[in-house]
Biopython code that builds the backbone (N, CA, C, O; Angstrom):
import numpy as np
from Bio.PDB.StructureBuilder import StructureBuilder

atoms = [
    (1, "MET", "N", (-68.599, 12.813, 84.888)),
    (1, "MET", "CA", (-68.987, 13.703, 83.836)),
    (1, "MET", "C", (-68.853, 15.118, 84.362)),
    (1, "MET", "O", (-69.351, 15.430, 85.443)),
    (2, "PHE", "N", (-68.186, 15.974, 83.609)),
    (2, "PHE", "CA", (-68.056, 17.371, 83.985)),
    (2, "PHE", "C", (-69.085, 18.173, 83.206)),
    (2, "PHE", "O", (-69.212, 18.019, 81.991)),
    (3, "SER", "N", (-69.806, 19.012, 83.894)),
    (3, "SER", "CA", (-70.838, 19.822, 83.254)),
    (3, "SER", "C", (-71.042, 21.101, 84.035)),
    (3, "SER", "O", (-70.934, 21.132, 85.260)),
    (4, "THR", "N", (-71.338, 22.153, 83.299)),
    (4, "THR", "CA", (-71.686, 23.413, 83.949)),
    (4, "THR", "C", (-73.203, 23.579, 84.025)),
    (4, "THR", "O", (-73.693, 24.527, 84.638)),
    (5, "THR", "N", (-73.947, 22.658, 83.404)),
    (5, "THR", "CA", (-75.408, 22.800, 83.390)),
    (5, "THR", "C", (-76.154, 21.599, 83.967)),
    (5, "THR", "O", (-77.212, 21.782, 84.570)),
    (6, "LEU", "N", (-75.647, 20.391, 83.806)),
    (6, "LEU", "CA", (-76.349, 19.208, 84.310)),
    (6, "LEU", "C", (-76.305, 19.129, 85.827)),
    (6, "LEU", "O", (-75.384, 19.637, 86.468)),
    (7, "GLN", "N", (-77.304, 18.489, 86.379)),
    (7, "GLN", "CA", (-77.356, 18.180, 87.803)),
    (7, "GLN", "C", (-77.313, 16.657, 87.951)),
    (7, "GLN", "O", (-77.610, 15.935, 86.999)),
    (8, "GLN", "N", (-76.948, 16.169, 89.128)),
    (8, "GLN", "CA", (-76.901, 14.728, 89.361)),
    (8, "GLN", "C", (-78.260, 14.085, 89.062)),
    (8, "GLN", "O", (-78.312, 12.979, 88.522)),
    (9, "ALA", "N", (-79.334, 14.750, 89.398)),
    (9, "ALA", "CA", (-80.677, 14.211, 89.157)),
    (9, "ALA", "C", (-80.940, 13.989, 87.671)),
    (9, "ALA", "O", (-81.726, 13.113, 87.309)),
    (10, "ASP", "N", (-80.290, 14.776, 86.802)),
    (10, "ASP", "CA", (-80.463, 14.591, 85.359)),
    (10, "ASP", "C", (-79.950, 13.229, 84.910)),
    (10, "ASP", "O", (-80.510, 12.629, 83.993)),
    (11, "LEU", "N", (-78.889, 12.736, 85.547)),
    (11, "LEU", "CA", (-78.333, 11.428, 85.176)),
    (11, "LEU", "C", (-79.265, 10.289, 85.563)),
    (11, "LEU", "O", (-79.264, 9.235, 84.926)),
    (12, "GLU", "N", (-80.043, 10.498, 86.587)),
    (12, "GLU", "CA", (-80.968, 9.449, 87.033)),
    (12, "GLU", "C", (-82.074, 9.202, 86.011)),
    (12, "GLU", "O", (-82.762, 8.184, 86.085)),
    (13, "LYS", "N", (-82.253, 10.112, 85.066)),
    (13, "LYS", "CA", (-83.260, 9.967, 84.017)),
    (13, "LYS", "C", (-82.696, 9.264, 82.791)),
    (13, "LYS", "O", (-83.416, 9.071, 81.811)),
    (14, "THR", "N", (-81.426, 8.876, 82.822)),
    (14, "THR", "CA", (-80.771, 8.243, 81.679)),
    (14, "THR", "C", (-80.451, 6.786, 81.998)),
    (14, "THR", "O", (-80.682, 6.310, 83.110)),
    (15, "GLU", "N", (-79.921, 6.099, 81.008)),
    (15, "GLU", "CA", (-79.502, 4.708, 81.196)),
    (15, "GLU", "C", (-78.053, 4.609, 81.654)),
    (15, "GLU", "O", (-77.525, 3.505, 81.789)),
    (16, "TRP", "N", (-77.412, 5.732, 81.891)),
    (16, "TRP", "CA", (-76.024, 5.722, 82.323)),
    (16, "TRP", "C", (-75.930, 5.138, 83.726)),
    (16, "TRP", "O", (-76.743, 5.450, 84.596)),
    (17, "THR", "N", (-74.943, 4.300, 83.931)),
    (17, "THR", "CA", (-74.703, 3.754, 85.265)),
    (17, "THR", "C", (-73.315, 4.189, 85.728)),
    (17, "THR", "O", (-72.435, 4.469, 84.913)),
    (18, "ASN", "N", (-73.136, 4.239, 87.015)),
    (18, "ASN", "CA", (-71.848, 4.579, 87.603)),
    (18, "ASN", "C", (-71.325, 5.933, 87.094)),
    (18, "ASN", "O", (-70.139, 6.072, 86.799)),
    (19, "ALA", "N", (-72.209, 6.914, 86.995)),
    (19, "ALA", "CA", (-71.820, 8.250, 86.540)),
    (19, "ALA", "C", (-72.198, 9.271, 87.594)),
    (19, "ALA", "O", (-73.152, 9.087, 88.350)),
    (20, "GLN", "N", (-71.435, 10.347, 87.630)),
    (20, "GLN", "CA", (-71.756, 11.439, 88.532)),
    (20, "GLN", "C", (-71.380, 12.746, 87.860)),
    (20, "GLN", "O", (-70.489, 12.781, 87.011)),
    (21, "VAL", "N", (-72.052, 13.813, 88.236)),
    (21, "VAL", "CA", (-71.778, 15.140, 87.699)),
    (21, "VAL", "C", (-70.756, 15.813, 88.607)),
    (21, "VAL", "O", (-70.889, 15.788, 89.830)),
    (22, "ALA", "N", (-69.745, 16.409, 88.007)),
    (22, "ALA", "CA", (-68.732, 17.143, 88.762)),
    (22, "ALA", "C", (-68.517, 18.497, 88.096)),
    (22, "ALA", "O", (-68.730, 18.643, 86.893)),
    (23, "ARG", "N", (-68.100, 19.471, 88.869)),
    (23, "ARG", "CA", (-67.903, 20.836, 88.358)),
    (23, "ARG", "C", (-66.420, 21.225, 88.242)),
    (23, "ARG", "O", (-66.071, 22.092, 87.442)),
    (24, "ASP", "N", (-65.559, 20.593, 89.029)),
    (24, "ASP", "CA", (-64.156, 20.993, 89.117)),
    (24, "ASP", "C", (-63.259, 19.859, 88.624)),
    (24, "ASP", "O", (-62.907, 18.974, 89.403)),
    (25, "PRO", "N", (-62.881, 19.871, 87.332)),
    (25, "PRO", "CA", (-62.068, 18.769, 86.794)),
    (25, "PRO", "C", (-60.776, 18.532, 87.561)),
    (25, "PRO", "O", (-60.410, 17.383, 87.808)),
    (26, "GLU", "N", (-60.073, 19.608, 87.946)),
    (26, "GLU", "CA", (-58.794, 19.441, 88.645)),
    (26, "GLU", "C", (-58.972, 18.720, 89.973)),
    (26, "GLU", "O", (-58.244, 17.768, 90.257)),
    (27, "ALA", "N", (-59.912, 19.148, 90.781)),
    (27, "ALA", "CA", (-60.135, 18.517, 92.086)),
    (27, "ALA", "C", (-60.606, 17.081, 91.924)),
    (27, "ALA", "O", (-60.161, 16.200, 92.660)),
    (28, "GLU", "N", (-61.485, 16.835, 90.988)),
    (28, "GLU", "CA", (-62.014, 15.487, 90.773)),
    (28, "GLU", "C", (-60.916, 14.530, 90.321)),
    (28, "GLU", "O", (-60.840, 13.403, 90.811)),
    (29, "VAL", "N", (-60.063, 14.964, 89.391)),
    (29, "VAL", "CA", (-58.989, 14.100, 88.896)),
    (29, "VAL", "C", (-57.941, 13.871, 89.979)),
    (29, "VAL", "O", (-57.424, 12.761, 90.101)),
    (30, "ARG", "N", (-57.619, 14.887, 90.763)),
    (30, "ARG", "CA", (-56.685, 14.678, 91.888)),
    (30, "ARG", "C", (-57.221, 13.615, 92.838)),
    (30, "ARG", "O", (-56.477, 12.750, 93.301)),
    (31, "SER", "N", (-58.509, 13.684, 93.123)),
    (31, "SER", "CA", (-59.144, 12.713, 94.013)),
    (31, "SER", "C", (-59.113, 11.307, 93.405)),
    (31, "SER", "O", (-58.802, 10.336, 94.095)),
    (32, "LEU", "N", (-59.434, 11.203, 92.129)),
    (32, "LEU", "CA", (-59.422, 9.895, 91.463)),
    (32, "LEU", "C", (-58.015, 9.306, 91.405)),
    (32, "LEU", "O", (-57.839, 8.103, 91.598)),
    (33, "LYS", "N", (-57.012, 10.144, 91.140)),
    (33, "LYS", "CA", (-55.630, 9.657, 91.064)),
    (33, "LYS", "C", (-55.123, 9.175, 92.426)),
    (33, "LYS", "O", (-54.284, 8.277, 92.496)),
    (34, "ALA", "N", (-55.629, 9.766, 93.494)),
    (34, "ALA", "CA", (-55.207, 9.380, 94.843)),
    (34, "ALA", "C", (-55.866, 8.074, 95.293)),
    (34, "ALA", "O", (-55.380, 7.417, 96.214)),
    (35, "ALA", "N", (-56.959, 7.704, 94.650)),
    (35, "ALA", "CA", (-57.695, 6.490, 95.026)),
    (35, "ALA", "C", (-57.218, 5.312, 94.176)),
    (35, "ALA", "O", (-56.703, 5.506, 93.075)),
    (36, "PRO", "N", (-57.389, 4.093, 94.688)),
    (36, "PRO", "CA", (-57.049, 2.936, 93.864)),
    (36, "PRO", "C", (-58.013, 2.828, 92.690)),
    (36, "PRO", "O", (-59.175, 3.222, 92.789)),
    (37, "GLY", "N", (-57.531, 2.302, 91.603)),
    (37, "GLY", "CA", (-58.397, 2.151, 90.441)),
    (37, "GLY", "C", (-57.612, 2.130, 89.158)),
    (37, "GLY", "O", (-56.394, 1.955, 89.151)),
    (38, "ARG", "N", (-58.319, 2.307, 88.092)),
    (38, "ARG", "CA", (-57.722, 2.214, 86.765)),
    (38, "ARG", "C", (-57.466, 3.593, 86.174)),
    (38, "ARG", "O", (-57.553, 4.608, 86.864)),
    (39, "ASP", "N", (-57.147, 3.609, 84.879)),
    (39, "ASP", "CA", (-56.847, 4.853, 84.184)),
    (39, "ASP", "C", (-58.061, 5.774, 84.108)),
    (39, "ASP", "O", (-59.208, 5.332, 84.179)),
    (40, "ILE", "N", (-57.779, 7.051, 83.963)),
    (40, "ILE", "CA", (-58.807, 8.076, 83.791)),
    (40, "ILE", "C", (-58.728, 8.517, 82.340)),
    (40, "ILE", "O", (-57.646, 8.836, 81.848)),
    (41, "LEU", "N", (-59.849, 8.540, 81.656)),
    (41, "LEU", "CA", (-59.891, 8.867, 80.235)),
    (41, "LEU", "C", (-60.757, 10.092, 80.008)),
    (41, "LEU", "O", (-61.885, 10.165, 80.496)),
    (42, "VAL", "N", (-60.225, 11.057, 79.262)),
    (42, "VAL", "CA", (-60.992, 12.240, 78.878)),
    (42, "VAL", "C", (-61.148, 12.196, 77.369)),
    (42, "VAL", "O", (-60.160, 12.130, 76.637)),
    (43, "LEU", "N", (-62.386, 12.231, 76.906)),
    (43, "LEU", "CA", (-62.662, 12.190, 75.476)),
    (43, "LEU", "C", (-63.272, 13.500, 75.002)),
    (43, "LEU", "O", (-64.224, 14.005, 75.597)),
    (44, "ASN", "N", (-62.722, 14.037, 73.938)),
    (44, "ASN", "CA", (-63.345, 15.125, 73.191)),
    (44, "ASN", "C", (-63.685, 16.363, 74.011)),
    (44, "ASN", "O", (-64.767, 16.927, 73.850)),
    (45, "SER", "N", (-62.797, 16.789, 74.874)),
    (45, "SER", "CA", (-63.041, 18.013, 75.618)),
    (45, "SER", "C", (-61.750, 18.801, 75.748)),
    (45, "SER", "O", (-60.981, 18.606, 76.689)),
    (46, "ALA", "N", (-61.523, 19.685, 74.800)),
    (46, "ALA", "CA", (-60.298, 20.483, 74.827)),
    (46, "ALA", "C", (-60.207, 21.328, 76.087)),
    (46, "ALA", "O", (-59.115, 21.492, 76.631)),
    (47, "SER", "N", (-61.322, 21.869, 76.566)),
    (47, "SER", "CA", (-61.270, 22.731, 77.754)),
    (47, "SER", "C", (-60.867, 21.942, 78.998)),
    (47, "SER", "O", (-60.105, 22.447, 79.822)),
    (48, "ILE", "N", (-61.360, 20.725, 79.147)),
    (48, "ILE", "CA", (-60.979, 19.906, 80.306)),
    (48, "ILE", "C", (-59.524, 19.461, 80.175)),
    (48, "ILE", "O", (-58.778, 19.493, 81.154)),
    (49, "ILE", "N", (-59.119, 19.051, 78.988)),
    (49, "ILE", "CA", (-57.730, 18.629, 78.782)),
    (49, "ILE", "C", (-56.787, 19.795, 79.060)),
    (49, "ILE", "O", (-55.739, 19.606, 79.678)),
    (50, "GLN", "N", (-57.144, 20.997, 78.611)),
    (50, "GLN", "CA", (-56.308, 22.168, 78.890)),
    (50, "GLN", "C", (-56.171, 22.404, 80.389)),
    (50, "GLN", "O", (-55.074, 22.669, 80.880)),
    (51, "ALA", "N", (-57.278, 22.309, 81.115)),
    (51, "ALA", "CA", (-57.235, 22.518, 82.570)),
    (51, "ALA", "C", (-56.365, 21.470, 83.244)),
    (51, "ALA", "O", (-55.601, 21.795, 84.153)),
    (52, "LEU", "N", (-56.467, 20.222, 82.815)),
    (52, "LEU", "CA", (-55.674, 19.153, 83.428)),
    (52, "LEU", "C", (-54.202, 19.265, 83.058)),
    (52, "LEU", "O", (-53.340, 18.955, 83.881)),
    (53, "LEU", "N", (-53.895, 19.697, 81.845)),
    (53, "LEU", "CA", (-52.505, 19.930, 81.459)),
    (53, "LEU", "C", (-51.906, 21.057, 82.306)),
    (53, "LEU", "O", (-50.780, 20.947, 82.791)),
    (54, "LYS", "N", (-52.665, 22.134, 82.477)),
    (54, "LYS", "CA", (-52.193, 23.267, 83.274)),
    (54, "LYS", "C", (-51.923, 22.851, 84.715)),
    (54, "LYS", "O", (-50.995, 23.359, 85.345)),
    (55, "ALA", "N", (-52.728, 21.930, 85.238)),
    (55, "ALA", "CA", (-52.557, 21.455, 86.615)),
    (55, "ALA", "C", (-51.550, 20.307, 86.705)),
    (55, "ALA", "O", (-51.350, 19.746, 87.782)),
    (56, "ASP", "N", (-50.917, 19.957, 85.590)),
    (56, "ASP", "CA", (-49.913, 18.877, 85.538)),
    (56, "ASP", "C", (-50.511, 17.532, 85.978)),
    (56, "ASP", "O", (-49.880, 16.781, 86.722)),
    (57, "LEU", "N", (-51.719, 17.240, 85.516)),
    (57, "LEU", "CA", (-52.405, 16.001, 85.899)),
    (57, "LEU", "C", (-52.531, 15.004, 84.752)),
    (57, "LEU", "O", (-53.227, 13.997, 84.885)),
    (58, "VAL", "N", (-51.868, 15.270, 83.627)),
    (58, "VAL", "CA", (-51.955, 14.371, 82.472)),
    (58, "VAL", "C", (-50.655, 13.587, 82.364)),
    (58, "VAL", "O", (-49.570, 14.168, 82.343)),
    (59, "ASP", "N", (-50.773, 12.253, 82.294)),
    (59, "ASP", "CA", (-49.601, 11.388, 82.177)),
    (59, "ASP", "C", (-49.358, 10.938, 80.744)),
    (59, "ASP", "O", (-48.213, 10.727, 80.343)),
    (60, "GLU", "N", (-50.428, 10.791, 79.972)),
    (60, "GLU", "CA", (-50.311, 10.348, 78.587)),
    (60, "GLU", "C", (-51.336, 11.075, 77.737)),
    (60, "GLU", "O", (-52.415, 11.439, 78.206)),
    (61, "LEU", "N", (-50.972, 11.281, 76.465)),
    (61, "LEU", "CA", (-51.890, 11.873, 75.502)),
    (61, "LEU", "C", (-52.028, 10.934, 74.316)),
    (61, "LEU", "O", (-51.028, 10.450, 73.785)),
    (62, "TYR", "N", (-53.235, 10.680, 73.909)),
    (62, "TYR", "CA", (-53.521, 9.961, 72.677)),
    (62, "TYR", "C", (-54.270, 10.933, 71.786)),
    (62, "TYR", "O", (-55.411, 11.291, 72.079)),
    (63, "LEU", "N", (-53.646, 11.360, 70.712)),
    (63, "LEU", "CA", (-54.254, 12.316, 69.794)),
    (63, "LEU", "C", (-54.559, 11.598, 68.488)),
    (63, "LEU", "O", (-53.694, 10.925, 67.929)),
    (64, "THR", "N", (-55.776, 11.740, 68.008)),
    (64, "THR", "CA", (-56.154, 11.133, 66.745)),
    (64, "THR", "C", (-56.329, 12.226, 65.712)),
    (64, "THR", "O", (-57.111, 13.159, 65.897)),
    (65, "VAL", "N", (-55.591, 12.099, 64.622)),
    (65, "VAL", "CA", (-55.669, 13.043, 63.518)),
    (65, "VAL", "C", (-56.555, 12.410, 62.446)),
    (65, "VAL", "O", (-56.220, 11.372, 61.876)),
    (66, "VAL", "N", (-57.688, 13.055, 62.186)),
    (66, "VAL", "CA", (-58.644, 12.548, 61.208)),
    (66, "VAL", "C", (-58.599, 13.479, 60.000)),
    (66, "VAL", "O", (-58.734, 14.694, 60.149)),
    (67, "PRO", "N", (-58.408, 12.916, 58.797)),
    (67, "PRO", "CA", (-58.243, 13.765, 57.609)),
    (67, "PRO", "C", (-59.552, 14.380, 57.106)),
    (67, "PRO", "O", (-59.961, 14.149, 55.968)),
    (68, "VAL", "N", (-60.197, 15.161, 57.965)),
    (68, "VAL", "CA", (-61.404, 15.890, 57.596)),
    (68, "VAL", "C", (-61.264, 17.285, 58.181)),
    (68, "VAL", "O", (-60.920, 17.431, 59.354)),
    (69, "THR", "N", (-61.519, 18.281, 57.403)),
    (69, "THR", "CA", (-61.436, 19.648, 57.890)),
    (69, "THR", "C", (-62.820, 20.106, 58.312)),
    (69, "THR", "O", (-63.754, 20.114, 57.510)),
    (70, "LEU", "N", (-62.947, 20.488, 59.577)),
    (70, "LEU", "CA", (-64.233, 20.894, 60.107)),
    (70, "LEU", "C", (-64.323, 22.394, 60.355)),
    (70, "LEU", "O", (-65.393, 22.903, 60.688)),
    (71, "GLY", "N", (-63.231, 23.094, 60.199)),
    (71, "GLY", "CA", (-63.284, 24.530, 60.444)),
    (71, "GLY", "C", (-62.669, 24.893, 61.771)),
    (71, "GLY", "O", (-61.737, 24.235, 62.233)),
    (72, "GLY", "N", (-63.188, 25.939, 62.389)),
    (72, "GLY", "CA", (-62.628, 26.464, 63.624)),
    (72, "GLY", "C", (-62.991, 25.616, 64.822)),
    (72, "GLY", "O", (-63.683, 24.605, 64.711)),
    (73, "GLY", "N", (-62.512, 26.050, 65.957)),
    (73, "GLY", "CA", (-62.800, 25.358, 67.200)),
    (73, "GLY", "C", (-61.764, 25.699, 68.240)),
    (73, "GLY", "O", (-60.842, 26.472, 67.983)),
    (74, "LEU", "N", (-61.915, 25.126, 69.406)),
    (74, "LEU", "CA", (-60.996, 25.352, 70.508)),
    (74, "LEU", "C", (-59.741, 24.518, 70.311)),
    (74, "LEU", "O", (-59.820, 23.320, 70.040)),
    (75, "ARG", "N", (-58.591, 25.149, 70.446)),
    (75, "ARG", "CA", (-57.316, 24.434, 70.322)),
    (75, "ARG", "C", (-57.128, 23.511, 71.523)),
    (75, "ARG", "O", (-57.485, 23.870, 72.646)),
    (76, "LEU", "N", (-56.575, 22.337, 71.292)),
    (76, "LEU", "CA", (-56.310, 21.421, 72.397)),
    (76, "LEU", "C", (-55.214, 21.965, 73.302)),
    (76, "LEU", "O", (-55.372, 21.981, 74.522)),
    (77, "LEU", "N", (-54.116, 22.405, 72.722)),
    (77, "LEU", "CA", (-52.993, 22.935, 73.502)),
    (77, "LEU", "C", (-52.961, 24.450, 73.367)),
    (77, "LEU", "O", (-52.930, 24.962, 72.248)),
    (78, "PRO", "N", (-52.968, 25.174, 74.466)),
    (78, "PRO", "CA", (-52.927, 26.630, 74.394)),
    (78, "PRO", "C", (-51.583, 27.115, 73.849)),
    (78, "PRO", "O", (-50.589, 26.391, 73.907)),
    (79, "ASN", "N", (-51.555, 28.322, 73.329)),
    (79, "ASN", "CA", (-50.342, 28.875, 72.722)),
    (79, "ASN", "C", (-49.161, 28.889, 73.671)),
    (79, "ASN", "O", (-48.027, 28.699, 73.230)),
    (80, "ASP", "N", (-49.386, 29.108, 74.964)),
    (80, "ASP", "CA", (-48.281, 29.233, 75.917)),
    (80, "ASP", "C", (-47.892, 27.912, 76.572)),
    (80, "ASP", "O", (-47.104, 27.906, 77.518)),
    (81, "HIS", "N", (-48.435, 26.783, 76.082)),
    (81, "HIS", "CA", (-48.142, 25.490, 76.710)),
    (81, "HIS", "C", (-46.824, 24.933, 76.158)),
    (81, "HIS", "O", (-46.678, 24.733, 74.952)),
    (82, "ALA", "N", (-45.894, 24.693, 77.039)),
    (82, "ALA", "CA", (-44.621, 24.068, 76.661)),
    (82, "ALA", "C", (-44.551, 22.714, 77.344)),
    (82, "ALA", "O", (-44.952, 22.571, 78.499)),
    (83, "SER", "N", (-44.049, 21.735, 76.638)),
    (83, "SER", "CA", (-43.957, 20.409, 77.243)),
    (83, "SER", "C", (-42.790, 19.645, 76.647)),
    (83, "SER", "O", (-42.192, 20.055, 75.652)),
    (84, "ALA", "N", (-42.488, 18.541, 77.274)),
    (84, "ALA", "CA", (-41.417, 17.670, 76.809)),
    (84, "ALA", "C", (-41.975, 16.278, 76.533)),
    (84, "ALA", "O", (-41.311, 15.277, 76.801)),
    (85, "TRP", "N", (-43.194, 16.212, 75.998)),
    (85, "TRP", "CA", (-43.809, 14.918, 75.699)),
    (85, "TRP", "C", (-42.971, 14.181, 74.668)),
    (85, "TRP", "O", (-42.364, 14.797, 73.793)),
    (86, "ARG", "N", (-42.942, 12.856, 74.778)),
    (86, "ARG", "CA", (-42.202, 12.024, 73.815)),
    (86, "ARG", "C", (-43.168, 11.091, 73.108)),
    (86, "ARG", "O", (-44.056, 10.509, 73.730)),
    (87, "LEU", "N", (-42.985, 10.957, 71.811)),
    (87, "LEU", "CA", (-43.825, 10.060, 71.029)),
    (87, "LEU", "C", (-43.550, 8.624, 71.462)),
    (87, "LEU", "O", (-42.411, 8.164, 71.384)),
    (88, "ALA", "N", (-44.578, 7.913, 71.916)),
    (88, "ALA", "CA", (-44.434, 6.539, 72.398)),
    (88, "ALA", "C", (-44.931, 5.523, 71.370)),
    (88, "ALA", "O", (-44.566, 4.349, 71.436)),
    (89, "GLY", "N", (-45.750, 5.957, 70.432)),
    (89, "GLY", "CA", (-46.251, 5.023, 69.432)),
    (89, "GLY", "C", (-47.264, 5.678, 68.504)),
    (89, "GLY", "O", (-47.798, 6.750, 68.787)),
    (90, "THR", "N", (-47.509, 5.009, 67.402)),
    (90, "THR", "CA", (-48.502, 5.481, 66.440)),
    (90, "THR", "C", (-49.334, 4.301, 65.954)),
    (90, "THR", "O", (-48.880, 3.156, 65.955)),
    (91, "THR", "N", (-50.549, 4.602, 65.544)),
    (91, "THR", "CA", (-51.433, 3.601, 64.955)),
    (91, "THR", "C", (-52.132, 4.251, 63.770)),
    (91, "THR", "O", (-52.625, 5.374, 63.870)),
    (92, "THR", "N", (-52.172, 3.548, 62.661)),
    (92, "THR", "CA", (-52.887, 4.033, 61.490)),
    (92, "THR", "C", (-54.172, 3.240, 61.348)),
    (92, "THR", "O", (-54.176, 2.016, 61.486)),
    (93, "ILE", "N", (-55.256, 3.934, 61.075)),
    (93, "ILE", "CA", (-56.547, 3.288, 60.851)),
    (93, "ILE", "C", (-56.806, 3.336, 59.346)),
    (93, "ILE", "O", (-57.280, 4.350, 58.833)),
    (94, "PRO", "N", (-56.501, 2.248, 58.634)),
    (94, "PRO", "CA", (-56.542, 2.266, 57.166)),
    (94, "PRO", "C", (-57.900, 2.632, 56.566)),
    (94, "PRO", "O", (-57.956, 3.293, 55.529)),
    (95, "THR", "N", (-58.979, 2.216, 57.194)),
    (95, "THR", "CA", (-60.296, 2.465, 56.595)),
    (95, "THR", "C", (-60.676, 3.945, 56.587)),
    (95, "THR", "O", (-61.458, 4.375, 55.739)),
    (96, "THR", "N", (-60.134, 4.722, 57.515)),
    (96, "THR", "CA", (-60.483, 6.141, 57.583)),
    (96, "THR", "C", (-59.322, 7.052, 57.222)),
    (96, "THR", "O", (-59.529, 8.228, 56.922)),
    (97, "GLY", "N", (-58.105, 6.526, 57.248)),
    (97, "GLY", "CA", (-56.929, 7.351, 57.027)),
    (97, "GLY", "C", (-56.501, 8.111, 58.271)),
    (97, "GLY", "O", (-55.568, 8.913, 58.213)),
    (98, "ALA", "N", (-57.165, 7.874, 59.396)),
    (98, "ALA", "CA", (-56.816, 8.549, 60.641)),
    (98, "ALA", "C", (-55.524, 7.960, 61.216)),
    (98, "ALA", "O", (-55.181, 6.806, 60.961)),
    (99, "VAL", "N", (-54.832, 8.766, 61.982)),
    (99, "VAL", "CA", (-53.598, 8.356, 62.646)),
    (99, "VAL", "C", (-53.728, 8.709, 64.122)),
    (99, "VAL", "O", (-54.104, 9.832, 64.459)),
    (100, "THR", "N", (-53.422, 7.763, 65.007)),
    (100, "THR", "CA", (-53.427, 8.023, 66.434)),
    (100, "THR", "C", (-51.982, 8.133, 66.904)),
    (100, "THR", "O", (-51.154, 7.270, 66.613)),
    (101, "LEU", "N", (-51.693, 9.204, 67.634)),
    (101, "LEU", "CA", (-50.367, 9.462, 68.175)),
    (101, "LEU", "C", (-50.437, 9.300, 69.688)),
    (101, "LEU", "O", (-51.294, 9.897, 70.340)),
    (102, "HIS", "N", (-49.550, 8.505, 70.240)),
    (102, "HIS", "CA", (-49.510, 8.266, 71.688)),
    (102, "HIS", "C", (-48.262, 8.943, 72.227)),
    (102, "HIS", "O", (-47.142, 8.615, 71.834)),
    (103, "TYR", "N", (-48.471, 9.898, 73.136)),
    (103, "TYR", "CA", (-47.364, 10.615, 73.763)),
    (103, "TYR", "C", (-47.324, 10.302, 75.247)),
    (103, "TYR", "O", (-48.365, 10.155, 75.887)),
    (104, "GLY", "N", (-46.116, 10.199, 75.793)),
    (104, "GLY", "CA", (-45.936, 9.972, 77.215)),
    (104, "GLY", "C", (-44.964, 10.982, 77.784)),
    (104, "GLY", "O", (-44.224, 11.640, 77.051)),
    (105, "ARG", "N", (-44.976, 11.093, 79.085)),
    (105, "ARG", "CA", (-44.020, 11.969, 79.749)),
    (105, "ARG", "C", (-42.636, 11.342, 79.682)),
    (105, "ARG", "O", (-42.503, 10.118, 79.679)),
    (106, "PRO", "N", (-41.608, 12.179, 79.627)),
    (106, "PRO", "CA", (-40.236, 11.623, 79.593)),
    (106, "PRO", "C", (-39.860, 10.946, 80.893)),
    (106, "PRO", "O", (-38.749, 10.433, 81.023)),
]
sb = StructureBuilder()
sb.init_structure("model")
sb.init_model(0)
sb.init_chain("A")
sb.init_seg("    ")
for serial, (resi, resn, name, xyz) in enumerate(atoms, 1):
    if name == "N":
        sb.init_residue(resn, " ", resi, " ")
    sb.init_atom(name, np.array(xyz, "f"), 0.0, 1.0, " ", f" {name:<3s}", serial, name[0])
structure = sb.get_structure()
C-alpha cells in the first residue's frame, strides 16, 4: 500500500493481512519485479500509475470505461505521455454497460 500519511502501525489495527506501507512506488515496484512472484496490480490510483508509466515499469494496462460522468479529476495519462501500447482485448459488462480495454506492450 502506498501512502503519504499512513504508518505501518496503522495497518496492524486493521484486518488486512500481508500488507505494508510504502512511500516510493518506483523503488517498491522495481524490488517486487526483481523478486519471484506473481503480477503486481495497481487499482484506482492515477498518480501511482503515472509514476510507474514514467519509470517504464508498466507491462499491461486494463482500463475500464464506465458510462457515468463524475466530473473532474486527475488524468490517468499525462498530456506529454507517448506510447505504443497495442489493444490486446476487450470485455463488455452487459449489466453496467462498462467496457474493459486490455493493452499490452508491442
